[in-house]
Structure formats: C-alpha cells, structure tokens
LOROVO-145136 format. One record per residue (C-alpha): y, z, x; residue in three letters; residue number from 1. Coordinates in steps of 0.25 Angstrom, whole numbers. Example, Ala and Ser with C-alpha at 12.3 -4.5 7.8 and 13.67 -1.06 7.14 Angstrom:
# LOROVO-145136
(node (-18; 31; 49); ALA; 1)
(node (-4; 29; 55); SER; 2)
# end
This chain:
# LOROVO-145136
(node (-1; 0; 1); MET; 1)
(node (14; -4; 5); GLN; 2)
(node (27; 4; 2); SER; 3)
(node (41; -3; -4); GLU; 4)
(node (43; -6; 11); ASP; 5)
(node (30; -12; 15); GLY; 6)
(node (27; -1; 24); SER; 7)
(node (12; 4; 21); GLN; 8)
(node (12; 16; 10); ARG; 9)
(node (1; 27; 11); VAL; 10)
(node (-5; 31; -1); LEU; 11)
(node (-11; 43; 3); TYR; 12)
(node (-6; 51; 14); GLU; 13)
(node (-16; 61; 24); PRO; 14)
(node (-16; 73; 15); ASP; 15)
(node (-18; 64; 2); GLU; 16)
(node (-31; 62; -5); GLN; 17)
(node (-34; 48; -10); PRO; 18)
(node (-44; 46; -22); PRO; 19)
(node (-59; 47; -16); ASN; 20)
(node (-60; 32; -18); THR; 21)
(node (-49; 28; -10); ILE; 22)
(node (-54; 39; 3); THR; 23)
(node (-67; 32; 1); PHE; 24)
(node (-66; 19; 1); ALA; 25)
(node (-55; 19; 12); LEU; 26)
(node (-62; 29; 22); GLY; 27)
(node (-74; 19; 18); PHE; 28)
(node (-67; 6; 22); GLN; 29)
(node (-62; 13; 36); ALA; 30)
(node (-74; 17; 37); ALA; 31)
(node (-81; 5; 38); LEU; 32)
(node (-70; -4; 44); LEU; 33)
(node (-71; 6; 58); CYS; 34)
(node (-87; 8; 59); ILE; 35)
(node (-90; -4; 67); ALA; 36)
(node (-80; -1; 74); GLY; 37)
(node (-86; 15; 76); ILE; 38)
(node (-99; 6; 80); VAL; 39)
(node (-94; -5; 87); ILE; 40)
(node (-90; 5; 101); THR; 41)
(node (-102; 9; 103); PRO; 42)
(node (-109; -2; 101); LEU; 43)
(node (-101; -10; 111); ILE; 44)
(node (-101; 4; 120); VAL; 45)
(node (-116; 3; 121); VAL; 46)
(node (-119; -11; 121); ARG; 47)
(node (-111; -13; 132); ALA; 48)
(node (-117; -2; 140); ALA; 49)
(node (-131; -6; 137); GLY; 50)
(node (-133; 5; 129); GLY; 51)
(node (-148; 7; 120); GLY; 52)
(node (-147; 5; 106); GLU; 53)
(node (-151; 23; 103); PRO; 54)
(node (-138; 24; 110); PHE; 55)
(node (-129; 15; 104); LEU; 56)
(node (-135; 19; 87); SER; 57)
(node (-132; 34; 93); TRP; 58)
(node (-118; 30; 98); ALA; 59)
(node (-113; 22; 85); VAL; 60)
(node (-119; 34; 77); PHE; 61)
(node (-112; 44; 83); ALA; 62)
(node (-98; 36; 84); ALA; 63)
(node (-99; 35; 69); LEU; 64)
(node (-102; 50; 69); MET; 65)
(node (-91; 53; 77); VAL; 66)
(node (-80; 43; 70); SER; 67)
(node (-83; 50; 57); GLY; 68)
(node (-82; 66; 61); ILE; 69)
(node (-70; 62; 67); THR; 70)
(node (-62; 54; 57); THR; 71)
(node (-65; 65; 47); ILE; 72)
(node (-58; 75; 59); LEU; 73)
(node (-46; 67; 61); GLN; 74)
(node (-44; 65; 46); ALA; 75)
(node (-45; 80; 40); VAL; 76)
(node (-41; 86; 55); ARG; 77)
(node (-47; 100; 61); VAL; 78)
(node (-38; 109; 64); TRP; 79)
(node (-31; 99; 76); ARG; 80)
(node (-43; 89; 76); ILE; 81)
(node (-40; 76; 69); GLY; 82)
(node (-29; 70; 63); ALA; 83)
(node (-28; 74; 49); GLY; 84)
(node (-27; 56; 48); TYR; 85)
(node (-36; 46; 44); VAL; 86)
(node (-41; 43; 58); LEU; 87)
(node (-52; 34; 60); LEU; 88)
(node (-60; 39; 73); MET; 89)
(node (-71; 28; 79); GLY; 90)
(node (-77; 25; 92); THR; 91)
(node (-66; 19; 103); SER; 92)
(node (-65; 4; 109); GLY; 93)
(node (-57; 12; 119); ALA; 94)
(node (-70; 18; 125); PHE; 95)
(node (-78; 6; 124); ILE; 96)
(node (-78; 5; 141); ALA; 97)
(node (-78; 19; 146); VAL; 98)
(node (-89; 19; 137); CYS; 99)
(node (-98; 7; 143); VAL; 100)
(node (-95; 14; 155); THR; 101)
(node (-100; 26; 152); ALA; 102)
(node (-112; 21; 148); LEU; 103)
(node (-116; 13; 157); VAL; 104)
(node (-113; 20; 168); LYS; 105)
(node (-118; 34; 164); GLY; 106)
(node (-125; 33; 149); GLY; 107)
(node (-122; 37; 136); PRO; 108)
(node (-124; 54; 140); ALA; 109)
(node (-111; 51; 150); MET; 110)
(node (-103; 42; 138); LEU; 111)
(node (-106; 56; 131); ALA; 112)
(node (-101; 65; 142); THR; 113)
(node (-89; 58; 145); LEU; 114)
(node (-84; 56; 129); VAL; 115)
(node (-85; 71; 129); ILE; 116)
(node (-77; 74; 140); ILE; 117)
(node (-66; 63; 138); SER; 118)
(node (-64; 69; 125); SER; 119)
(node (-60; 82; 129); LEU; 120)
(node (-47; 74; 135); PHE; 121)
(node (-43; 71; 122); GLN; 122)
(node (-44; 86; 116); PHE; 123)
(node (-34; 90; 128); ALA; 124)
(node (-26; 77; 125); LEU; 125)
(node (-24; 82; 111); SER; 126)
(node (-21; 94; 113); THR; 127)
(node (-9; 90; 123); ARG; 128)
(node (-5; 77; 117); LEU; 129)
(node (9; 83; 118); SER; 130)
(node (8; 83; 135); LEU; 131)
(node (4; 70; 138); LEU; 132)
(node (14; 62; 129); ARG; 133)
(node (20; 56; 139); ARG; 134)
(node (9; 49; 146); ILE; 135)
(node (0; 44; 135); ILE; 136)
(node (10; 35; 132); THR; 137)
(node (10; 24; 123); PRO; 138)
(node (10; 14; 137); THR; 139)
(node (-2; 22; 142); VAL; 140)
(node (-8; 22; 129); ALA; 141)
(node (-7; 5; 126); GLY; 142)
(node (-9; 3; 141); THR; 143)
(node (-24; 9; 140); VAL; 144)
(node (-28; 2; 126); ILE; 145)
(node (-24; -10; 132); MET; 146)
(node (-32; -9; 145); LEU; 147)
(node (-45; -3; 133); ILE; 148)
(node (-46; -17; 129); ALA; 149)
(node (-46; -22; 144); VAL; 150)
(node (-57; -13; 148); THR; 151)
(node (-66; -15; 134); VAL; 152)
(node (-64; -31; 133); MET; 153)
(node (-76; -33; 148); PRO; 154)
(node (-84; -26; 138); ILE; 155)
(node (-83; -32; 125); VAL; 156)
(node (-82; -48; 132); PHE; 157)
(node (-96; -45; 136); ASP; 158)
(node (-101; -40; 121); MET; 159)
(node (-95; -55; 117); LEU; 160)
(node (-108; -60; 126); ALA; 161)
(node (-117; -50; 124); ASP; 162)
(node (-131; -55; 116); VAL; 163)
(node (-144; -55; 118); PRO; 164)
(node (-153; -65; 126); GLU; 165)
(node (-157; -75; 119); GLY; 166)
(node (-146; -77; 110); THR; 167)
(node (-139; -92; 109); PRO; 168)
(node (-129; -93; 120); VAL; 169)
(node (-117; -95; 108); GLU; 170)
(node (-120; -81; 99); ALA; 171)
(node (-113; -72; 108); ALA; 172)
(node (-99; -82; 108); PRO; 173)
(node (-100; -85; 94); VAL; 174)
(node (-101; -73; 89); CYS; 175)
(node (-92; -66; 97); ALA; 176)
(node (-80; -78; 94); VAL; 177)
(node (-83; -79; 80); VAL; 178)
(node (-82; -63; 77); THR; 179)
(node (-68; -64; 87); LEU; 180)
(node (-64; -75; 78); ILE; 181)
(node (-63; -68; 65); PHE; 182)
(node (-61; -54; 68); VAL; 183)
(node (-47; -61; 76); VAL; 184)
(node (-43; -72; 65); VAL; 185)
(node (-48; -60; 55); LEU; 186)
(node (-37; -51; 60); ALA; 187)
(node (-27; -61; 61); LEU; 188)
(node (-27; -63; 48); ARG; 189)
(node (-32; -53; 39); VAL; 190)
(node (-24; -43; 33); SER; 191)
(node (-24; -28; 26); GLY; 192)
(node (-38; -24; 23); MET; 193)
(node (-45; -35; 26); TRP; 194)
(node (-41; -34; 42); ARG; 195)
(node (-50; -21; 43); LEU; 196)
(node (-60; -26; 39); TRP; 197)
(node (-58; -38; 51); VAL; 198)
(node (-67; -32; 62); PRO; 199)
(node (-80; -30; 52); ILE; 200)
(node (-78; -45; 45); ILE; 201)
(node (-77; -51; 60); GLY; 202)
(node (-90; -42; 65); ILE; 203)
(node (-97; -45; 52); VAL; 204)
(node (-94; -61; 55); VAL; 205)
(node (-98; -60; 69); GLY; 206)
(node (-111; -53; 64); CYS; 207)
(node (-115; -65; 53); VAL; 208)
(node (-112; -74; 67); VAL; 209)
(node (-120; -66; 78); ALA; 210)
(node (-132; -65; 65); SER; 211)
(node (-134; -80; 68); PHE; 212)
(node (-138; -79; 82); PHE; 213)
(node (-146; -67; 81); GLY; 214)
(node (-137; -57; 86); LEU; 215)
(node (-134; -48; 74); TYR; 216)
(node (-147; -38; 73); ASP; 217)
(node (-148; -39; 59); ILE; 218)
(node (-162; -30; 61); GLN; 219)
(node (-155; -18; 68); ARG; 220)
(node (-146; -17; 55); VAL; 221)
(node (-159; -18; 45); ILE; 222)
(node (-169; -9; 51); GLN; 223)
(node (-156; 2; 53); ALA; 224)
(node (-158; 12; 43); PRO; 225)
(node (-148; 16; 34); TRP; 226)
(node (-148; 32; 36); ILE; 227)
(node (-153; 37; 49); GLY; 228)
(node (-148; 43; 65); PHE; 229)
(node (-147; 34; 76); PRO; 230)
(node (-159; 34; 86); GLU; 231)
(node (-165; 47; 94); ALA; 232)
(node (-160; 48; 106); GLY; 233)
(node (-147; 43; 105); GLY; 234)
(node (-137; 52; 108); TRP; 235)
(node (-135; 52; 124); PRO; 236)
(node (-132; 67; 129); GLY; 237)
(node (-123; 69; 138); LEU; 238)
(node (-122; 67; 152); ASP; 239)
(node (-118; 80; 160); LEU; 240)
(node (-120; 76; 174); GLY; 241)
(node (-103; 73; 176); PHE; 242)
(node (-107; 62; 187); GLY; 243)
(node (-98; 52; 195); PRO; 244)
(node (-100; 44; 182); VAL; 245)
(node (-94; 53; 174); PHE; 246)
(node (-83; 56; 181); TRP; 247)
(node (-79; 41; 183); SER; 248)
(node (-79; 39; 168); LEU; 249)
(node (-72; 51; 162); LEU; 250)
(node (-58; 46; 167); PRO; 251)
(node (-60; 33; 160); ALA; 252)
(node (-65; 41; 149); PHE; 253)
(node (-54; 52; 147); ILE; 254)
(node (-45; 40; 147); PHE; 255)
(node (-51; 32; 137); VAL; 256)
(node (-50; 44; 128); THR; 257)
(node (-36; 46; 131); LEU; 258)
(node (-33; 32; 126); VAL; 259)
(node (-42; 34; 114); GLY; 260)
(node (-32; 47; 113); ALA; 261)
(node (-22; 40; 112); ILE; 262)
(node (-26; 29; 101); GLU; 263)
(node (-31; 40; 92); THR; 264)
(node (-15; 45; 95); ILE; 265)
(node (-10; 33; 91); GLY; 266)
(node (-18; 32; 79); ASP; 267)
(node (-15; 46; 76); SER; 268)
(node (0; 43; 76); ILE; 269)
(node (-2; 29; 69); ALA; 270)
(node (-10; 36; 56); ILE; 271)
(node (1; 46; 55); GLN; 272)
(node (11; 36; 53); LYS; 273)
(node (2; 28; 42); VAL; 274)
(node (-3; 39; 33); SER; 275)
(node (10; 45; 28); TRP; 276)
(node (21; 41; 17); ARG; 277)
(node (33; 47; 24); THR; 278)
(node (32; 43; 40); PRO; 279)
(node (30; 54; 49); ARG; 280)
(node (31; 57; 64); ALA; 281)
(node (18; 57; 70); SER; 282)
(node (13; 71; 71); ASP; 283)
(node (5; 73; 85); PHE; 284)
(node (-2; 85; 81); ARG; 285)
(node (-11; 75; 71); VAL; 286)
(node (-11; 67; 85); VAL; 287)
(node (-17; 78; 93); GLN; 288)
(node (-26; 80; 82); GLY; 289)
(node (-32; 66; 81); ALA; 290)
(node (-35; 65; 95); VAL; 291)
(node (-41; 78; 95); THR; 292)
(node (-51; 73; 83); ALA; 293)
(node (-52; 59; 93); ASP; 294)
(node (-57; 70; 104); GLY; 295)
(node (-67; 76; 95); VAL; 296)
(node (-70; 62; 92); GLY; 297)
(node (-74; 59; 107); ASN; 298)
(node (-80; 73; 109); LEU; 299)
(node (-89; 70; 97); LEU; 300)
(node (-93; 57; 102); SER; 301)
(node (-97; 60; 116); GLY; 302)
(node (-105; 73; 111); ILE; 303)
(node (-112; 62; 100); ALA; 304)
(node (-114; 52; 114); GLY; 305)
(node (-105; 39; 108); THR; 306)
(node (-91; 33; 110); VAL; 307)
(node (-80; 40; 109); PRO; 308)
(node (-70; 37; 97); ASN; 309)
(node (-54; 37; 94); THR; 310)
(node (-46; 35; 79); THR; 311)
(node (-45; 21; 75); TYR; 312)
(node (-33; 15; 72); SER; 313)
(node (-38; 8; 62); SER; 314)
(node (-36; 20; 54); SER; 315)
(node (-20; 18; 55); VAL; 316)
(node (-22; 3; 49); SER; 317)
(node (-31; 8; 38); LEU; 318)
(node (-22; 20; 33); THR; 319)
(node (-9; 12; 33); GLU; 320)
(node (-16; -1; 26); LEU; 321)
(node (-22; 9; 16); THR; 322)
(node (-10; 19; 14); GLY; 323)
(node (-22; 30; 13); VAL; 324)
(node (-21; 40; 24); ALA; 325)
(node (-29; 50; 19); ALA; 326)
(node (-38; 59; 28); ARG; 327)
(node (-49; 57; 16); GLY; 328)
(node (-49; 43; 21); VAL; 329)
(node (-53; 47; 34); GLY; 330)
(node (-65; 58; 31); VAL; 331)
(node (-71; 48; 22); CYS; 332)
(node (-70; 37; 34); ILE; 333)
(node (-75; 49; 44); GLY; 334)
(node (-88; 52; 35); ILE; 335)
(node (-91; 37; 33); VAL; 336)
(node (-91; 37; 47); PHE; 337)
(node (-102; 48; 47); VAL; 338)
(node (-110; 43; 36); VAL; 339)
(node (-112; 28; 45); ALA; 340)
(node (-116; 36; 58); SER; 341)
(node (-129; 40; 48); PHE; 342)
(node (-130; 25; 44); LEU; 343)
(node (-136; 17; 54); PRO; 344)
(node (-139; 5; 47); LYS; 345)
(node (-122; 3; 47); VAL; 346)
(node (-124; 7; 64); ALA; 347)
(node (-135; -4; 67); ALA; 348)
(node (-127; -15; 58); LEU; 349)
(node (-114; -13; 68); LEU; 350)
(node (-123; -11; 79); LEU; 351)
(node (-129; -24; 77); ALA; 352)
(node (-117; -31; 79); ILE; 353)
(node (-118; -41; 92); PRO; 354)
(node (-109; -39; 105); ASN; 355)
(node (-102; -52; 105); PRO; 356)
(node (-97; -48; 88); VAL; 357)
(node (-93; -36; 93); VAL; 358)
(node (-87; -40; 108); GLY; 359)
(node (-79; -49; 99); ALA; 360)
(node (-75; -40; 89); TYR; 361)
(node (-70; -29; 100); VAL; 362)
(node (-61; -40; 108); ILE; 363)
(node (-52; -41; 95); VAL; 364)
(node (-53; -23; 95); LEU; 365)
(node (-48; -25; 110); LEU; 366)
(node (-37; -35; 108); ALA; 367)
(node (-31; -28; 98); LEU; 368)
(node (-31; -14; 106); LEU; 369)
(node (-26; -21; 118); PHE; 370)
(node (-13; -26; 107); VAL; 371)
(node (-13; -11; 104); VAL; 372)
(node (-11; -7; 119); GLY; 373)
(node (0; -16; 119); MET; 374)
(node (6; -12; 107); ARG; 375)
(node (6; 3; 111); ILE; 376)
(node (12; 0; 123); ILE; 377)
(node (23; -10; 117); VAL; 378)
(node (27; 1; 104); GLN; 379)
(node (31; 11; 114); ASP; 380)
(node (40; 2; 121); GLY; 381)
(node (38; -7; 135); VAL; 382)
(node (49; -4; 144); ASP; 383)
(node (45; -8; 159); TYR; 384)
(node (39; 5; 163); ARG; 385)
(node (31; 6; 151); LYS; 386)
(node (26; -9; 154); ALA; 387)
(node (24; -6; 168); LEU; 388)
(node (15; 6; 165); ILE; 389)
(node (7; -2; 156); ALA; 390)
(node (5; -15; 163); GLY; 391)
(node (0; -10; 175); THR; 392)
(node (-9; 0; 169); ALA; 393)
(node (-15; -10; 160); PHE; 394)
(node (-18; -21; 173); TRP; 395)
(node (-22; -9; 181); ILE; 396)
(node (-33; -7; 170); GLY; 397)
(node (-37; -22; 171); VAL; 398)
(node (-38; -23; 185); GLY; 399)
(node (-47; -9; 187); PHE; 400)
(node (-54; -15; 173); GLN; 401)
(node (-58; -28; 181); ASN; 402)
(node (-60; -22; 194); GLN; 403)
(node (-48; -30; 200); ALA; 404)
(node (-42; -18; 208); ILE; 405)
(node (-47; -11; 219); PHE; 406)
(node (-61; -11; 211); ALA; 407)
(node (-67; -10; 227); ASP; 408)
(node (-60; 2; 231); TYR; 409)
(node (-63; 10; 220); LEU; 410)
(node (-76; 16; 222); GLY; 411)
(node (-85; 18; 211); GLU; 412)
(node (-78; 32; 205); TRP; 413)
(node (-64; 26; 205); TRP; 414)
(node (-70; 11; 201); GLY; 415)
(node (-76; 18; 188); SER; 416)
(node (-65; 24; 183); LEU; 417)
(node (-53; 14; 187); LEU; 418)
(node (-62; 2; 184); GLY; 419)
(node (-59; 4; 168); ASN; 420)
(node (-46; -1; 165); GLY; 421)
(node (-42; 10; 155); MET; 422)
(node (-44; 21; 164); THR; 423)
(node (-36; 14; 178); SER; 424)
(node (-26; 8; 167); GLY; 425)
(node (-23; 19; 159); GLY; 426)
(node (-22; 30; 170); LEU; 427)
(node (-13; 18; 178); THR; 428)
(node (-2; 20; 165); ALA; 429)
(node (-5; 35; 162); ILE; 430)
(node (-1; 38; 178); PHE; 431)
(node (11; 28; 177); LEU; 432)
(node (15; 34; 165); THR; 433)
(node (14; 48; 171); LEU; 434)
(node (23; 42; 184); PHE; 435)
(node (34; 39; 174); MET; 436)
(node (33; 53; 168); GLU; 437)
(node (34; 61; 182); LEU; 438)
(node (45; 50; 187); THR; 439)
(node (55; 49; 174); ALA; 440)
(node (68; 57; 172); PRO; 441)
(node (64; 72; 174); ARG; 442)
(node (63; 80; 160); ARG; 443)
(node (71; 93; 160); GLN; 444)
(node (64; 103; 153); ARG; 445)
(node (69; 115; 145); LEU; 446)
(node (58; 127; 139); GLU; 447)
(node (65; 135; 128); ALA; 448)
(node (62; 143; 115); ALA; 449)
(node (62; 135; 104); LEU; 450)
(node (76; 140; 98); ALA; 451)
(node (90; 141; 94); VAL; 452)
(node (91; 149; 104); GLU; 453)
(node (87; 139; 115); ALA; 454)
(node (97; 129; 112); LEU; 455)
(node (108; 134; 122); PRO; 456)
(node (98; 133; 133); GLU; 457)
(node (93; 119; 128); ILE; 458)
(node (107; 113; 127); VAL; 459)
(node (112; 118; 141); ALA; 460)
(node (98; 112; 147); PHE; 461)
(node (103; 98; 141); LEU; 462)
(node (117; 99; 144); GLU; 463)
(node (111; 101; 159); LYS; 464)
(node (100; 89; 156); PHE; 465)
(node (112; 79; 150); ALA; 466)
(node (124; 85; 163); SER; 467)
(node (113; 81; 175); ARG; 468)
(node (113; 67; 167); ARG; 469)
(node (127; 64; 165); GLY; 470)
(node (128; 63; 151); TRP; 471)
(node (140; 65; 144); ASN; 472)
(node (143; 76; 134); ALA; 473)
(node (139; 67; 122); GLU; 474)
(node (126; 64; 127); MET; 475)
(node (123; 79; 131); THR; 476)
(node (128; 83; 116); ASN; 477)
(node (118; 73; 111); ARG; 478)
(node (107; 79; 118); LEU; 479)
(node (109; 93; 116); CYS; 480)
(node (112; 91; 101); LEU; 481)
(node (99; 84; 100); SER; 482)
(node (92; 93; 107); ALA; 483)
(node (98; 107; 97); GLU; 484)
(node (95; 99; 83); GLU; 485)
(node (80; 96; 90); THR; 486)
(node (79; 113; 93); LEU; 487)
(node (83; 115; 82); LEU; 488)
(node (74; 106; 74); ILE; 489)
(node (63; 111; 81); LEU; 490)
(node (66; 126; 79); ILE; 491)
(node (67; 122; 63); GLN; 492)
(node (54; 115; 65); GLN; 493)
(node (46; 130; 71); GLY; 494)
(node (55; 139; 61); GLU; 495)
(node (45; 149; 54); GLY; 496)
(node (35; 150; 66); GLU; 497)
(node (36; 165; 75); GLN; 498)
(node (31; 160; 89); ALA; 499)
(node (42; 156; 99); LYS; 500)
(node (43; 145; 103); LYS; 501)
(node (46; 134; 117); ARG; 502)
(node (54; 123; 118); LEU; 503)
(node (52; 114; 129); LEU; 504)
(node (63; 103; 130); LEU; 505)
(node (61; 90; 139); ILE; 506)
(node (74; 84; 141); VAL; 507)
(node (74; 69; 149); ARG; 508)
(node (85; 59; 150); SER; 509)
(node (81; 45; 146); ASP; 510)
(node (91; 34; 156); GLY; 511)
(node (105; 37; 153); ASN; 512)
(node (106; 35; 138); ASN; 513)
(node (97; 47; 132); GLY; 514)
(node (87; 59; 133); ALA; 515)
(node (74; 64; 129); GLU; 516)
(node (72; 76; 123); LEU; 517)
(node (59; 83; 122); GLU; 518)
(node (57; 95; 113); PHE; 519)
(node (43; 104; 114); ILE; 520)
(node (40; 115; 105); ALA; 521)
(node (29; 118; 93); SER; 522)
(node (37; 116; 81); THR; 523)
(node (34; 116; 65); GLY; 524)
(node (27; 106; 58); GLU; 525)
(node (39; 96; 55); GLY; 526)
(node (41; 85; 63); ASN; 527)
(node (56; 81; 68); ILE; 528)
(node (54; 65; 66); GLU; 529)
(node (49; 67; 51); ASP; 530)
(node (61; 76; 47); ARG; 531)
(node (71; 66; 56); LEU; 532)
(node (65; 54; 48); ALA; 533)
(node (65; 61; 34); TYR; 534)
(node (83; 63; 37); LEU; 535)
(node (83; 50; 41); ARG; 536)
(node (77; 46; 27); GLU; 537)
(node (86; 57; 19); HIS; 538)
(node (101; 54; 27); THR; 539)
(node (106; 55; 13); ASP; 540)
(node (102; 71; 11); GLU; 541)
(node (109; 83; 15); MET; 542)
(node (103; 89; 28); PRO; 543)
(node (98; 104; 26); VAL; 544)
(node (101; 114; 38); GLU; 545)
(node (87; 110; 44); HIS; 546)
(node (89; 96; 43); GLU; 547)
(node (100; 95; 50); ILE; 548)
(node (97; 96; 65); SER; 549)
(node (88; 84; 60); LEU; 550)
(node (98; 78; 56); ARG; 551)
(node (106; 80; 70); LEU; 552)
(node (95; 75; 79); LEU; 553)
(node (92; 64; 73); GLN; 554)
(node (108; 62; 76); HIS; 555)
(node (107; 65; 89); PHE; 556)
(node (93; 60; 95); ALA; 557)
(node (90; 44; 96); SER; 558)
(node (76; 48; 93); SER; 559)
(node (66; 59; 89); VAL; 560)
(node (52; 62; 91); ARG; 561)
(node (43; 75; 87); HIS; 562)
(node (29; 75; 93); GLN; 563)
(node (21; 86; 86); GLN; 564)
(node (8; 92; 93); TYR; 565)
(node (0; 103; 90); HIS; 566)
(node (5; 110; 105); ASP; 567)
(node (21; 106; 103); ALA; 568)
(node (31; 98; 97); ASP; 569)
(node (37; 88; 103); ILE; 570)
(node (52; 82; 99); VAL; 571)
(node (57; 70; 108); THR; 572)
(node (72; 70; 107); VAL; 573)
(node (79; 56; 113); ARG; 574)
(node (93; 57; 113); VAL; 575)
(node (102; 45; 117); GLU; 576)
(node (116; 46; 123); ALA; 577)
(node (127; 43; 111); PRO; 578)
(node (133; 31; 109); VAL; 579)
(node (146; 31; 102); GLY; 580)
(node (153; 41; 94); ASP; 581)
(node (146; 51; 93); ARG; 582)
(node (157; 60; 86); LYS; 583)
(node (147; 61; 73); ALA; 584)
(node (137; 66; 80); SER; 585)
(node (146; 77; 87); ALA; 586)
(node (151; 80; 73); ASP; 587)
(node (137; 81; 67); TYR; 588)
(node (134; 91; 78); ALA; 589)
(node (146; 101; 74); ASP; 590)
(node (144; 101; 60); GLU; 591)
(node (129; 104; 63); ARG; 592)
(node (134; 116; 72); ARG; 593)
# end
C-alpha cells in the first residue's frame, strides 16, 4: 500500500497484531522464498569441498533449524537478544570461501570449532559497538563486501562445469546459460511481488533443462521420506586440537564474522526505517540486539556443525513491499523453517539441484553483492581519502587472493592467512582507517557531571578550544550555545533517575569552517533526533518550556545525530561558522536566558 506522496504505507507496525490469516500467509510466503537460499549455501560449501552426503544432509538440517530459532529470537527479543523486528536469519554466502577452506584443510569438526570461536567476537562487538563506530566505517564495510564477491567467484566458476562423468559436453553450459538468462532477464523486467519469485523461477527452469540431460536426480527426491531426521553420523563433533590449521584460519573466520555483523548492522538499521508509519531515528540498542542474536545463531551453528548465518536483507524488502512489520510474521517464518528441517523431501528437492544451475544463480547474487558494497561506500560520501582507502584495500585483496603479491615470500602460515582476499583487503582498509583516525586533528576531551552546574566548566573549555583556533566571538558564542542546549536536553532526558551521571564531551575542529561536538552520556528513552523532527513538522505550535532547548539547538547546529546504545547515548552536533547577519540568533538566545 502506498501513501499519497508515493511512499510505502505501513499497515501493521511491530507492536500491532494483524489477522492470523495475514500473519500466516506472509510468514509462509517469506519462508518459502528464503528456504532455497538457506539450503544452497551449505550445499555449495560441502560440494565444493568434496564432502560426503551424510554431512551435507546434516548441515542442511542444522542450518534450517538454527535459522528458524534465530528468526523467532529476532522477532520476539529476549532481554537484550534480538531486534524486536521481522529480521529473517539464514546461511550467509560471505562465509562460503572460508568454510570451504576449513573443510578442505581441517574437516567438518574444524569448521564447527572455528564457527564457535569466531561467534564470541560478535558478542564482544555487540557489547562495545559504540566504541568501534569510527573503525567499522561504511568505507571498510563496503570494501569487504565487494571482496566477498571476488573471493567466492572462482569457486562458483568451477561449479559451472561440475557434472558427473559421461554427461554430454553441452549439458553444463546449456544449463548454466539458460538459468543465468532467465534469472537476469526476469530480474530486469519484473517488479513488485513477482520480483521475489525470480530466484525460484530461474532455478526451476534450470532444473527442467538439466532433467533433459539426466542431471537432476529425481530419484533422490522420490526416495526421501516426508518426515524424518538426517542420517546417523552426520554431526561432525568438535576439533579441540587447536593446531596450526586452526590458528591460520581463525583470523579469516573472525574477520568474515565481523563482516556478517556489519551486514546485520545495516539490515537492523534499514528495518527500523520501513517498520513505522512515522519515521524514527535509528535505535542502536535494536542494532546491538540484532548483532547479539546473530552471534547466538553462529554459536548454535558451530555447536550443530553447520555453516554460520546472518540476517537477510530481503526482510527489509518484504516489509516495505507488504507494509506488514508485525512481529508475529517473524515468528511464523521461524516456525516454518523449523518444521521444514524435519521434512527430508523438501531438503532433497533442493539438494538435487545440479551444480551448473546453482553456480549460475550464485553469479547473480554475487554480482548484486558487489554493487551493494559499492553503494555503501558511495552513500557515505566519497572524498579522495575514502576513495584511496577503498581502492587500495580492494586491489590489495584481489592481488593476494590471486597470489599475485609476494606469494613466494609469505610462507605457509602468512600465505594461508593473507591468501584470502577478504582478510588481506579488509585488514588494509582497517589499518588505513586507523591511520586516518590517529593522524586526524587532535580531539579535546572534558569529563564533567551531567548537571547544570557543569555548564561554566563546559563553556570555559569550549572558549579555550575556539581561542586556540583563532575563531571569532560569533563562532565561539555559537559553539557554546549549541553545547549549552545539548546539555540541557540530555539533563531533561535523564530526569527522574537517581543515579549520578557523567558526561564526556569530545570536540574537534572540522577544517576552518566548523566544529564537531560529541556528547557521551547515559540518559532516558527519548531520542533527540525524533524530537527535532517533530518540531520541524509542527513549526506553528507555541513551544512549551522543555521544547525551547530543542528549538535553539535546531537553530544553532547544522546537524544533530543521536545514537542510543545500551551502555551510552552519543549525541553528535555539527556547528558551522555563521554566515551573514546573526542578530536573530543573538536575540533568540537572549530571550531563552
């Protein structure tokens, strides 16, 4: 449903309950669309690594089970675990390359151990997400996502020609080309609800063509029972030897796990944008909950002996398309995943898909993933510094992935570690970002009580800061007024709470034209961005006493961003040098005082 301005209208918000028929219909449809994606990732990993059928069946069963449990967890939110939104969980293509390497070098038990250990870093990331906001930037995230495609694509190209001996020569290319054409053409021309069915249609057409060459194993589907458990002996156990193979692969697993967390961060921000009738500022406590649930999913995946999982971006598309953001839909999707894990015939139907068909479909997914990475970088705004970081990191990752950079000098351990393009390129992007942070204009810090009594200390601190930079009285006054109003708002946010609170104020110059003030504290539930947005939409209303600070801050600051975490509220205020006549500002400030 669309509103009068053409934007998508939300029919049911997360806290609302649609009729049971709508909940079940949407949940079943979304689950049906995503089951293939959940199954295909372990299928690619196990087949590319030459794994046996018992382990493949187990990996698929466990992936569906874990995806169902964590999808429900994301929807209902238990304590600080889960987003409280409809976020589908499923296996992640980002892990294909490292999982294949782990299976080849260490076997399924080594894979399980690596997934468990790396999942612990997601819990740490969630807990201290606010501390990493300057390191895990959109430039770093976008570069790593582009390198995922570069890393996985060679494996996919090998699958295009992977057919049993005795198969006609033309079978593999015909199946792959037909699948690729159908998926691409349909994706280019269809829209709306039909767009969600494109992957299924393309795979079905590819399987039909493959059946003419005898590539689709229909007997496997016929012989599979409707209800049952995977074959005995499928669970791989754990490898607790912690030998050289483990330590050489662990950095890559940790890094890709963090990449999956970055994807979850993006999805949890996006789902908030499309789930409410009135736009709200992103709540980073929701983001922390989503990342924690993602970590639980990876921990369960490792214990169960299957590939890791992450959130699916299709959750956002589905919510925006249908206008239904009710949590009940997420619960229904999770239940369908769990039930499907006990239906071997469903898994057999998907596992029988020939490798050329799977490879052609994954090519499209990786192509889109590459562009998603580019978009993340561009949307953050690209100056020459960010362009240099992204370009350098990307090509270093490509060089190491293709063993074109010092391959003969690295040795076995470093060669194994840096030979993965995501690891080498991602580490390059992080190191360059850290260098930019360490060499940026020095930030000045002040710690004070979150109280009105701290205002003279804050004003003196900012006046000294402005004096060192030679700013005039007007800019200094503007800086101090912005800080004063932000402080008053934060105090109002925390009213009614007894504990003494502290404020950390960080300020840095932004060239010669402005400054950035960062207030770090722990306050109440309200979001300053939302309150400012409300004031902008109700400009004719007479401000009540507690809105005056908001209006003044809106007047003096060029931008205000309020990020709410479990451990802190971070308000970033950008103040630009005044231009032209500012008499109105002075009069308004006098009236406030």
